N, C-alpha and C positions, 0 to 999 in steps of 0.2 A: 504493500500499498505506501503511496507517494507521501511523500510532509503534508501536502495541501489538502490531502481526503484525511488522511488523521487527526490534524488541525481540526477540519472542521466537524468530524467526528464528535472530537472529542470537547468541542464547543456546544455543538448541540446536547452532548451528555448531560454537560454541567448548565445549559440553560433548563433541563427539565430532568433534572436528576432523582426527582421525588418518584418517578415512574419509570425511570431504568434499569435494567434487570441488573444484577448483582452482576453479571459478567462484565456488561459496559461499564460498574464501578470500579470493578478491579483495574477494566482496561484505562479509563481514563486517570486514576491513581497512580499507575504504573508510567503512562504519559509524562503526565505532570512531575511525578518525582524522577524520571528521566530529565526531562526540560529543565526542572530544578538543577540538577545536578551539572548538566553542562552550562547552565548561567552561571554558577558558582565559581566552576572552573574555568571559565573564561574569564569573570571578573579578576580573578586570583593571577591570570595572565597576565592580565591587560594592567593590573597593580603594577608584576615585576617589571611589566614593560617600562612603565611612567616612571618609576624607579630609574630606572637604566638611563630611561631619557634626559632625565634630571641631573643625573650625574656625571654625564655627558656635556649636558649644555654648561653648568656650571663649570669643568674643566675648562671648557672654551673659552666660555666668558672669562673666567681669570687670566688666561694667557692673554685673550685681547684686550684686557685693560691693563696686564703688567707691559704688554706693545705699546699700548697708546700714551702710559703714563711716563715713560721712556721717550718717545719720540714726541709728545704734546709738550 
């Protein structure tokens, strides 16, 4: 099943959870849990990436400032 169809199915289950079967509820919970874990992992990776960017920027900024103070 492709991602759009899965998302649509889960959205429909969420909208009508009171009348959804237990099988559908389990399907939705599994989908949501997987999506949550993927989102959490992505955020952690992006946080590490941002940290590395900040470090690189600060190193370059420090070098630039030291050069412009000497020449300015």
